[in-house]
N, C-alpha and C positions, 0 to 999 in steps of 0.2 A: 778408782772411785767413779761410779756411774752417775753422770749428771743428767743425761736424757737417755732413758733405756727403752723407749718404744716410739713408734711413729716413723715418718719418712726420713728423718735425720737423727742419728744417734751421736752421743758425745760422752766420752770417758776421759778421765784424767788419771795418769799413772803416777807412781811415786817419784819418778824422775822429772816430773813437770811436763811430760809430753801429753798433749791433748789429742785424742783420736776422734776426729769428726768423720762419720761414715754416712755417705748417701745411701739410703736404705729403701729404695723402690726397685728392687732387682727385676721384678716382673715386667717393668716398663723401661728397662735399661737406664734406670734413674732419670727418666725423662721428666722435665720440669713443668708442672702446672702450678696454679696459684697456691693450693694447699701445700705443695712441696716447697715452694719458695718461701712461704711464711714460716714453715718449719726450719728451713735453712737459716733464715734471718734470726729466728729465736735462738738457734744453736750458736750462731756467731756472736750474738749479743751475750749469751751466757758465757762464752769463752772470754769476752771482754771483761766480764765481771769476776773472773777467777784469778786472784792474786798469785796463786801457785803455778799458773800456766806459763811455760817458758817457750814452748814450740807447739804449733798446731799441725798435725799430720792429717791431710785430707785424702780420703780414699772412697771408693765406690763398691757397694756389694753387688754380687752377681757377675754376669759375663762382661759388663762394660763399666768403665769409670762413670761416664755420663753421656747419653746420646743427644743432649740438648733439650730443646723444647718438646713437650709432649704433642707430637703431630696429630695423633688421633683426637685429642681434646681440642686442639686448634681447629681441625677440620669440622668438628661437630658444632662449632659455634655459628657457622654460617655468617649472616650479615652482622651478627653481634661480635665477630672476631676482633675488630679494631678496639672496641671498648675493653674486651677481655685482655688483649695484648697490652693495652695501656697499663692495666693493673699488674699484669705479670712482669712487664718490663720495669715498672717502678720497684717491685720487690727485688728483681734481679739486680737493679742498680744499687739499692741499699745493701744488698748482700756483698757485692763487689767492693763498695765503699767500706764495709765492715772488715773485709779481709785486708784491704790495703791499709786501713787505719789501725789494725791490730798491732800492738807493740811486739808481740811474739812473732817470729818468722813463721811463714806458712809454707809447708812442703806438700806438694801434690804428688801422690804415687799413682801412676796411670797404668791401667791394664785395659785391654779391649779398646773400645772407641772413646775418644774425647771429641765430641762433635757439637756443632751449633753454638749459639750464644751461651748456653749453659756450660757444656763440657769444655769446649774450646776456650770460651771466655774465662772460666775458672782457672784453666791452665795459664793463660796470659796474665792473670791477676795474682798468681802465686809467686812467692819469692824464689823458690827452688822447685824443680820438677824432675822426678826420677820416673823413668818409663821402662816397662818390660819390653823385651825385644819384639814381641808381636803387637805392641800397642799401635794404634792408628789415630791420626789427627785430621780433622776436616772442619772448615768454617761452615760451609753449607747454606748460609743465609740466602745468598742470591739465587741459589738453586731452587728455592721455593718462593722466589719473588719478594724476598725481604732484604733487610740490610743488617750488617753486623751490629751487635750490641754487647752488653756487659763491659763496656769501655774498650773493647778490642780494637776499635778504629784508632785508638791512641796507643794502647799497650803493644799490640802486634807490630805496629810501625816502628816503635822504639826497639823492640826485640830483634826484628829481622830486616828493617829498612823499608823504604817506600816501595821500591820496585817489587820486591818479593812479597810484601804485604798485599799490594795490588793484585799480583798474580794469584795469591791464595784466596783473596776475597772474590775476585771476578771469575776465576775458572774452577774453583772448588776442588783442587786435587786432594786425593787421600794421601796424606804423608805417612810414611813409615816412621818408626822410632828413629832409625838411622837418618832419615831425611830431616826430621825435626831437630835432631842434635846438630847436624851439619849447618843448619841455618841459624842456630842460636835460640830456637823456640824452647828447648828443654835443656836441662843441666847434665843429665847422665842417662845412659842406657845400660840395663843390667839383664841377665837371663831372667826369663819369666818366673822361674821357681825361686829366684833370689830377691824378687822385688820387695816383698814385705820386710825381710830381714835387712836389706840394704837401706830401705827408707827409714826403718826404725833406728838403725845404727847412726844414720846421719842426724835424725831427730835428737837422739841422745847426746851426740857430740855437740850439737847446738845448745841443748838444754844445760850442758855443763859449762857453757860460756857465760859471759857477763851480760845479763838480760837487758840492763839499761843501755849498754853500748850497742848490742845487737838491735834493739828497738830504735835507737837514735839513728843508726846507720841505715836501717830500712826506711825510716821516715825521710832522711836526707835524699836517698836515691829516688824514691817515688815522687817526692815533692819537687825534685830537680828536673823531672821530665819536661823538656821544652824550655827550661829556663836558661838564660845566659850564664856562663860560668861566673862572670862578675857579680851577678845578682845572687848567686848561691854562696859566695865566699863568706859574707857576714854570718849567715846561718850556720855554716860549717864551723867558723871560729867560735861562735857562741856555744854550740853544742860540745865542741872539744873542751872548752874551758869548764863548762858545767860538769861534764863527765870526769874531768880530772880531780874534782872534789869528792868523788864517790869512794867508798871503801873498796869496791871492786877494782877501781883504777889503781889504788895504792897496793892492793894485793897482787895485781897483774905485774906491776913494776917490781915488787919485791920478789915475785916468783922468777922473773927473768934474771935478776941479780943473784938469786940463790940457786939458780939452775934446777928448778923443780916445777911440777905442774901446779897451776893456780887453783885455788879453791874459792870460787865465786859464790857470793851469798845473795846477790841482787840488791845490795845496799850501797 
């Protein structure tokens, strides 16, 4: 089912509950300007409103996943750039909040470059990341006299640790897919030709899971960043007790006892 079929960002929902969100500005390597970010926000909010959505698969059209901010647009603003970036950054922030707050898991499938606050930041804000072997990752903000955004000053530190995050932010290395996997930035590396099929297979595996349990687990992990273990324990206990009353929980337990695959319904 096509939900958004034209513009800078496209959104489909298939019969398995997999949403396909595609960055669709290939002529600019999916570089982010204000219109693009508004379209991305609209697509994410549409995903929030789809009860049949179980997983969101994030991809980019063209040669690159996302090259970050649209440098040509930024350079054209001259003295007006600070005001423009305040608006662009605000839209990027609500997009990241929308992905983190989406109950459905978000899988990013990365080919080409994932760079800048946009591309690199979206990778850091995704729940799982699969990359083709030739994919490349770069922060790049300080290289153009700016600072990290899209929440990456928090998310990257949590993913790779303080020392490695500092190195990435301050020296702007171009990381290969193998590099990114080794430091915990991404989940899996696959041959380039297999990227789409592998990402879709993972999405369908998650879509067959218990959506309330997956959503609650995602929420606990992201909300627990920076929290003390003791502070998170009550929320974990409340969530587990709540989930235990769902039909999916009863089905999961029955499936284990009956040695069969569970059939989750989202109830």
